[in-house]
C-alpha positions as CSV (number, residue, x, y, z in Angstrom):
1,M,34.1,-115.4,-2.6
2,L,31.9,-112.4,-3.3
3,P,28.1,-113.0,-3.3
4,T,26.1,-112.5,-6.4
5,A,22.5,-112.8,-5.1
6,P,20.4,-109.6,-4.8
7,T,20.8,-107.4,-1.9
8,T,18.7,-105.0,0.1
9,R,20.2,-101.7,1.2
10,V,18.7,-99.5,3.9
11,A,19.6,-96.5,5.9
12,S,20.2,-96.2,9.8
13,T,18.4,-94.1,12.0
14,R,21.9,-93.1,13.4
15,V,21.5,-94.3,16.9
16,V,24.2,-94.6,19.5
17,L,27.2,-92.3,19.5
18,L,27.6,-91.2,15.9
19,A,26.6,-87.7,16.2
20,A,28.5,-87.4,19.3
21,T,31.5,-89.0,17.8
22,V,31.9,-86.0,15.6
23,A,31.9,-83.7,18.5
24,F,34.7,-85.7,20.1
25,V,37.0,-85.9,17.1
26,A,36.3,-82.8,15.2
27,A,39.3,-81.0,16.9
28,I,41.7,-83.9,16.7
29,P,44.5,-83.2,14.3
30,T,44.8,-86.7,12.9
31,P,44.6,-87.4,9.2
32,A,41.4,-89.0,7.6
33,T,42.0,-92.4,6.1
34,A,40.4,-94.1,3.2
35,Q,38.8,-97.5,3.6
36,E,41.1,-100.5,3.8
37,S,40.7,-104.0,5.2
38,L,41.5,-104.2,8.9
39,S,43.1,-107.3,10.5
40,F,42.1,-108.0,14.1
41,S,44.7,-110.7,14.8
42,N,47.2,-109.5,17.5
43,F,45.8,-108.5,20.8
44,S,46.5,-107.9,24.4
45,L,44.5,-107.0,27.6
46,E,44.8,-103.3,28.1
47,S,42.9,-103.0,31.5
48,G,40.2,-104.8,33.5
49,T,39.4,-108.4,34.3
50,P,39.8,-110.6,31.3
51,L,36.5,-111.5,29.6
52,A,34.5,-109.2,32.1
53,E,32.3,-106.3,31.7
54,G,34.6,-103.2,31.5
55,A,37.6,-105.1,30.0
56,V,39.6,-103.3,27.3
57,Y,41.6,-105.1,24.7
58,R,44.1,-103.4,22.4
59,F,44.2,-105.0,18.9
60,H,47.6,-103.8,17.6
61,D,48.2,-102.6,14.1
62,V,44.8,-103.2,12.5
63,K,46.1,-101.4,9.8
64,S,49.3,-99.3,9.5
65,G,49.6,-97.0,12.5
66,V,46.2,-97.7,13.7
67,D,45.1,-99.9,16.9
68,A,41.7,-100.8,18.0
69,L,40.5,-100.7,21.6
70,V,37.8,-103.3,22.1
71,T,35.8,-102.8,25.4
72,I,33.2,-105.2,26.8
73,D,30.7,-102.4,27.3
74,A,28.0,-104.6,29.0
75,L,26.8,-108.2,29.4
76,Y,22.9,-108.8,29.6
77,G,20.9,-111.7,30.6
78,G,23.5,-113.9,32.0
79,A,25.7,-113.7,29.2
80,T,29.3,-114.8,29.6
81,L,32.3,-114.5,26.9
82,S,34.7,-117.4,27.0
83,Q,37.0,-115.6,24.4
84,I,37.2,-112.1,22.8
85,D,39.0,-113.7,19.8
86,D,40.8,-116.6,18.7
87,A,44.2,-117.1,20.4
88,S,46.6,-114.3,19.2
89,P,47.8,-114.3,16.6
90,S,44.6,-115.3,14.9
91,G,42.8,-114.7,11.6
92,A,41.8,-111.1,10.5
93,N,37.9,-111.4,11.6
94,L,37.0,-110.8,15.2
95,S,35.5,-114.0,16.8
96,P,34.1,-113.6,20.4
97,V,32.3,-116.6,21.8
98,L,29.3,-115.9,23.8
99,G,27.5,-118.1,26.3
100,G,24.2,-118.1,27.8
101,I,20.6,-119.4,28.2
102,P,18.6,-118.3,25.1
103,S,15.1,-118.0,26.9
104,N,16.6,-115.7,29.6
105,D,14.7,-112.2,29.6
106,P,16.6,-110.2,28.6
107,N,18.3,-112.6,26.1
108,P,22.0,-113.1,26.8
109,Q,23.8,-110.2,25.0
110,A,27.4,-108.7,25.0
111,D,27.8,-105.1,23.8
112,L,31.4,-104.5,22.2
113,F,32.6,-100.9,21.8
114,I,35.4,-100.6,19.3
115,A,37.3,-97.4,19.2
116,F,40.1,-96.6,16.7
117,V,43.2,-94.9,18.0
118,I,46.6,-93.9,16.7
119,A,48.9,-97.0,17.4
120,D,50.2,-97.4,21.1
121,T,48.1,-94.3,22.1
122,S,44.4,-93.6,23.2
123,T,44.2,-90.7,20.6
124,P,41.1,-91.3,18.4
125,I,41.7,-91.4,14.7
126,V,38.9,-91.0,12.1
127,L,38.3,-93.6,9.2
128,D,36.7,-92.1,6.2
129,E,34.7,-95.2,5.4
130,L,34.4,-98.5,7.3
131,D,32.5,-101.7,6.2
132,V,31.6,-104.0,9.2
133,T,30.1,-107.3,8.3
134,S,28.6,-109.8,10.9
135,A,28.6,-113.3,9.0
136,D,27.2,-116.7,9.7
137,I,24.3,-115.4,11.8
138,D,22.6,-118.8,12.2
139,G,20.7,-121.0,14.5
140,D,21.1,-124.6,15.8
141,G,18.3,-126.2,13.5
142,T,15.5,-125.8,16.1
143,E,13.7,-123.0,17.9
144,A,16.2,-123.4,20.9
145,R,19.0,-121.2,20.0
146,R,19.5,-118.6,17.4
147,E,22.2,-115.9,17.1
148,F,21.5,-112.2,16.6
149,A,23.7,-109.1,16.0
150,I,23.0,-105.6,16.6
151,M,24.8,-102.6,15.1
152,S,24.0,-98.9,15.2
153,G,25.6,-95.6,14.2
154,F,26.0,-96.7,10.7
155,D,25.0,-94.6,7.4
156,Y,23.4,-97.7,5.8
157,Y,23.6,-101.5,5.7
158,V,23.0,-104.3,3.3
159,I,21.8,-107.8,3.7
160,E,22.2,-110.7,1.4
161,G,19.2,-111.3,-0.6
162,N,19.4,-115.0,-1.8
163,P,16.4,-114.2,-2.4
164,P,15.2,-113.1,0.1
165,S,17.5,-112.8,3.0
166,E,16.9,-115.4,5.9
167,L,17.7,-112.7,8.5
168,T,14.8,-111.0,10.4
169,V,15.6,-107.3,10.9
170,T,14.0,-105.5,13.8
171,T,14.6,-102.1,15.5
172,V,15.6,-102.3,19.2
173,P,16.7,-99.6,21.7
174,Q,20.3,-100.3,21.0
175,G,20.1,-100.1,17.3
176,T,19.1,-102.4,14.4
177,Q,18.9,-106.2,15.2
178,F,19.6,-109.1,12.8
179,T,18.2,-112.2,14.0
180,A,19.2,-115.6,12.5
181,P,17.0,-118.2,11.0
182,L,16.5,-121.6,12.5
183,A,19.0,-123.3,10.2
184,D,22.5,-124.2,11.4
185,Y,24.9,-123.8,8.3
186,G,27.9,-124.9,10.2
187,G,31.4,-123.5,10.5
188,V,32.3,-119.8,10.2
189,S,32.7,-118.5,6.5
190,T,31.8,-115.4,4.7
191,D,30.7,-117.7,1.8
192,T,27.6,-118.2,3.7
193,T,26.4,-114.9,2.4
194,W,22.5,-115.3,2.9
195,I,22.8,-114.9,6.7
196,A,25.3,-111.9,6.6
197,V,24.8,-108.1,6.9
198,T,27.3,-105.4,6.0
199,A,27.0,-102.0,7.8
200,R,28.8,-99.0,6.3
201,F,30.2,-96.3,8.5
202,V,31.4,-93.0,7.3
203,N,33.8,-90.6,9.1
204,V,33.8,-92.8,12.2
205,S,36.3,-93.3,15.1
206,Q,34.2,-96.0,17.1
207,V,31.6,-98.5,16.5
208,D,29.2,-100.3,18.8
209,I,28.3,-103.9,18.1
210,G,25.9,-106.4,20.0
211,I,26.0,-110.1,19.7
212,G,23.5,-112.3,21.5
213,Q,21.3,-115.6,21.5
214,T,17.6,-115.9,21.5
215,G,15.3,-118.9,21.5
216,T,13.3,-121.4,23.7
217,G,16.4,-123.2,25.1
218,T,16.7,-123.4,28.7
219,V,20.4,-124.6,29.0
220,T,23.6,-122.9,28.6
221,G,25.3,-123.0,25.3
222,T,27.8,-121.2,23.3
223,R,27.8,-119.6,19.9
224,V,30.7,-118.1,17.8
225,S,30.4,-114.7,16.2
226,S,32.2,-113.8,13.0
227,I,32.8,-110.0,12.6
228,H,34.7,-108.9,9.4
229,F,36.2,-105.4,8.7
230,V,36.7,-106.1,4.8
231,P,35.2,-103.9,2.2
232,G,33.1,-105.6,-0.5
233,V,32.0,-108.7,1.4
234,I,28.5,-107.9,0.3
235,P,28.7,-105.3,-2.6
236,F,26.5,-102.2,-2.0
237,S,24.2,-101.1,-4.7
238,E,21.1,-98.9,-4.8
239,P,17.8,-100.6,-5.5
240,D,16.4,-100.2,-9.0
241,T,13.7,-97.5,-8.8
242,T,13.0,-97.4,-12.5
243,E,9.5,-98.0,-13.9
244,A,9.0,-101.8,-14.1
245,T,5.9,-104.1,-14.5
246,L,4.0,-103.4,-11.4
247,A,2.9,-106.1,-9.1
248,A,0.0,-103.9,-8.1
249,E,-1.5,-100.7,-9.9
250,L,-1.5,-98.0,-7.5
251,T,-4.0,-95.1,-8.4
252,S,-3.0,-92.7,-5.3
253,I,-0.5,-92.5,-2.5
254,E,-0.3,-89.6,0.1
255,A,1.5,-88.9,3.4
256,L,-0.1,-86.8,6.1
257,A,1.3,-85.4,9.3
258,D,-0.9,-86.8,12.1
259,G,-1.0,-84.5,15.2
260,G,2.0,-83.1,17.0
261,D,3.5,-86.4,18.2
262,G,5.8,-87.1,15.4
263,A,3.2,-89.3,13.6
264,V,2.7,-89.6,9.9
265,V,-0.4,-91.6,8.2
266,L,0.5,-93.0,4.9
267,R,-2.6,-93.9,2.6
268,W,-2.8,-95.5,-0.7
269,T,-5.1,-97.3,-3.1
270,A,-4.5,-100.2,-5.6
271,A,-6.9,-100.6,-8.6
272,S,-5.7,-104.2,-9.1
273,E,-3.4,-106.9,-7.6
274,V,-2.3,-110.1,-9.3
275,D,-0.3,-112.9,-7.6
276,F,0.5,-110.1,-5.1
277,S,2.3,-110.4,-1.4
278,G,2.0,-107.0,-0.2
279,Y,3.6,-103.6,0.4
280,E,7.0,-102.9,2.1
281,V,6.8,-99.2,3.4
282,E,10.0,-97.4,3.2
283,A,11.1,-94.0,4.8
284,R,13.9,-91.7,4.9
285,R,14.8,-88.4,6.4
286,D,18.6,-88.3,5.5
287,G,20.4,-90.8,3.4
288,A,19.0,-93.9,1.8
289,F,15.4,-95.3,2.3
290,A,14.8,-97.9,5.1
291,P,12.0,-100.2,5.4
292,I,9.8,-99.6,8.4
293,G,7.0,-102.0,8.0
294,F,5.0,-104.5,5.8
295,V,1.3,-104.4,4.8
296,E,-0.1,-107.5,3.4
297,S,-2.2,-107.6,0.4
298,G,-5.9,-107.4,0.9
299,G,-6.5,-110.4,-1.6
300,R,-3.7,-113.0,-2.3
301,S,-5.5,-115.1,-4.8
302,S,-3.9,-115.6,-8.4
303,A,-6.8,-114.1,-10.1
304,V,-6.8,-110.4,-11.1
305,S,-8.6,-108.5,-8.4
306,S,-10.8,-105.7,-10.2
307,N,-12.0,-104.2,-6.8
308,A,-10.0,-101.3,-5.6
309,K,-8.3,-101.7,-2.1
310,S,-7.4,-98.9,0.2
311,Y,-4.6,-99.2,2.7
312,T,-3.5,-97.0,5.8
313,F,-0.1,-97.3,7.7
314,R,0.7,-95.1,10.6
315,V,4.2,-94.4,12.0
316,E,5.0,-92.6,15.2
317,N,7.8,-90.9,17.1
318,L,9.5,-89.6,13.9
319,T,12.2,-86.9,14.6
320,P,11.3,-83.3,13.3
321,G,12.1,-82.5,9.6
322,T,11.1,-83.5,6.2
323,W,10.5,-87.3,5.6
324,A,10.1,-89.2,2.5
325,F,8.1,-92.4,2.0
326,R,7.7,-95.0,-0.8
327,L,6.3,-98.4,-1.2
328,R,8.1,-101.4,-2.5
329,M,5.5,-103.6,-4.1
330,V,6.3,-107.4,-3.8
331,D,4.9,-110.0,-5.9
332,A,4.4,-113.6,-4.6
333,D,7.5,-114.6,-6.2
334,G,9.7,-112.1,-4.5
335,A,10.0,-109.7,-7.6
336,S,9.2,-106.0,-6.8
337,A,8.7,-102.5,-7.9
338,F,8.7,-99.1,-6.3
339,S,6.0,-96.4,-6.1
340,K,6.6,-92.7,-6.4
341,V,8.1,-91.0,-3.5
342,V,5.9,-88.7,-1.3
343,E,7.1,-86.2,1.3
344,V,5.6,-84.7,4.4
345,A,6.9,-82.2,7.1
346,V,7.1,-83.5,10.6
347,G,7.0,-81.0,13.4
348,S,8.6,-81.4,16.9
349,W,6.8,-83.5,19.4
350,S,8.8,-82.5,22.5
351,D,11.0,-79.5,23.8
352,G,14.0,-81.6,23.4
353,A,14.9,-84.8,25.4
354,L,18.3,-83.9,26.7
355,G,19.2,-80.6,28.3
356,E,22.9,-79.0,28.9
357,A,24.6,-80.1,32.0
358,Y,24.9,-77.6,34.7
359,P,27.4,-76.3,35.6
360,N,29.7,-77.0,32.6
361,P,32.5,-77.4,33.2
362,T,32.1,-79.1,36.5
363,S,34.4,-80.3,39.4
364,G,31.6,-82.0,41.4
365,R,27.9,-82.7,41.0
366,A,26.3,-81.7,37.6
367,T,22.6,-81.5,36.9
368,V,21.1,-82.7,33.5
369,T,17.4,-82.3,32.4
370,V,15.6,-84.9,30.6
371,T,12.2,-84.2,28.9
372,L,10.0,-87.0,27.7
373,A,6.7,-86.7,25.8
374,R,5.5,-90.0,27.4
375,A,6.6,-92.5,29.9
376,G,9.2,-95.1,28.5
377,W,12.5,-97.0,29.2
378,V,15.6,-94.6,29.2
379,D,19.3,-95.1,29.8
380,L,21.5,-92.1,30.8
381,S,25.2,-92.9,30.9
382,V,28.5,-91.1,30.9
383,Y,31.3,-92.0,28.3
384,D,35.0,-91.1,28.2
385,I,36.7,-89.9,25.1
386,V,37.6,-93.4,23.7
387,G,34.0,-94.5,24.2
388,R,34.1,-96.3,27.6
389,R,31.1,-96.2,29.7
390,V,32.3,-94.8,32.9
391,R,29.2,-94.0,34.9
392,Q,25.5,-95.3,34.4
393,V,23.4,-92.3,35.6
394,A,19.9,-93.7,35.2
395,A,18.3,-96.8,33.7
396,G,14.7,-98.0,33.7
397,T,11.2,-96.7,33.2
398,M,10.8,-92.9,33.4
399,D,7.5,-91.0,33.5
400,A,6.5,-88.4,31.2
401,G,7.6,-84.8,31.9
402,T,10.9,-83.0,32.7
403,H,13.2,-84.6,35.3
404,A,16.3,-83.0,36.8
405,I,19.0,-85.8,37.3
406,D,22.2,-85.3,39.3
407,F,25.4,-87.1,38.7
408,D,28.7,-86.9,40.7
409,A,31.5,-86.2,38.3
410,G,34.0,-85.3,41.0
411,S,35.6,-88.8,40.9
412,L,36.3,-88.7,37.2
413,P,39.6,-87.6,35.9
414,P,39.6,-84.0,34.2
415,G,38.6,-84.0,30.6
416,L,35.9,-84.0,28.0
417,Y,33.1,-86.7,28.5
418,L,29.9,-87.5,26.7
419,Y,26.7,-88.1,28.3
420,R,24.0,-90.0,26.3
421,L,20.5,-90.4,26.7
422,Q,19.0,-93.7,25.1
423,T,15.3,-94.1,24.8
424,E,12.9,-96.3,22.8
425,R,12.8,-93.5,20.1
426,G,16.5,-92.9,19.6
427,V,19.6,-91.4,21.1
428,E,20.6,-87.8,22.1
429,A,24.0,-86.9,23.3
430,R,25.9,-83.9,24.7
431,T,29.3,-83.2,26.2
432,V,30.5,-82.0,29.7
433,I,33.9,-80.8,30.8
434,V,35.2,-82.2,34.0
435,A,37.7,-79.7,35.8
436,Q,40.1,-80.2,38.6
């Protein structure tokens, strides 16, 4: 059953591998394919220890002539998997079962890397368009245990707005996280649309999906995830940006670059506010607008406020380029309307985070430079052509400045590899060739 409730559509910051995917597949002479439903129903263990980190499962014929290689890329916070999917053959959706203690730090989480390949090979194939839905992201009825899903590399996503959606949306280093409400809706069904999210990928050969648990619980428990590869589970539609009866009467709005650290200050003034909740700030550099924050109204009474109110919102660590901003003004009853769009040019705040590997090609040790404008968490890893992580070079907190990091490529089979730097501000990736 397709949902009919309002939806919210937002763009991705395109983290995790998407840019690098293009570098991998551009020269592969395989035909692009239009979007179809994919069926993850028949699988076998391709390599590794079953249900352990590094295990690779082949799902056969997810569509005609196409297999999917599902890698358990990482397990965090004491997470375990008791199944990668229902017993083969199963239903069309992918249903991994994650176990763990929700209160662990970090929370129990499994990262699944899904690569699409020509059937019975490891040759990547590009899908023109792919909708991935994580459905039934719910809780156990208490604060003890709630599910979450993380997706990245998509062009945009839509969450069911019922209204509003019961999912909490946050940005985390691995991508965009969708966290469940407290309620337990029972079962696994795409009919439970108010706790579902659909992400759309374009020109993609691989996707990265995380599943996890959070909460106050201190005992081990399991949750079933339900991941669907079916177009139209939640219909995509652009938000209505036509003029409407405004919840707040804006008299001015401007966006100003604030220094050379990728920061922008957004300022606006409202002449009046009536039964008003606040302002959702949305931004875009490419693609569709994405919400980046919410500013509550300065006065939430039911009376008309005749006193002008001024607001300031600051966002940091934006990538260089032209950014557009707008406000979604939200009434107390959930109705909303949009402000005009304002744009600002953001300059570079660093000399580039990830340098070229040297030497490249390499048959032994290679050196990579990492430049950080400020201290923070980083992960530098190497991936093979089907997206499996084959080497974690560095992980943890790194000081500001330029660092030369060596890694040994001599033990890797000859071929093309991707090395990827993930920071709190995003992802950058480059390629290196390992020669004999």
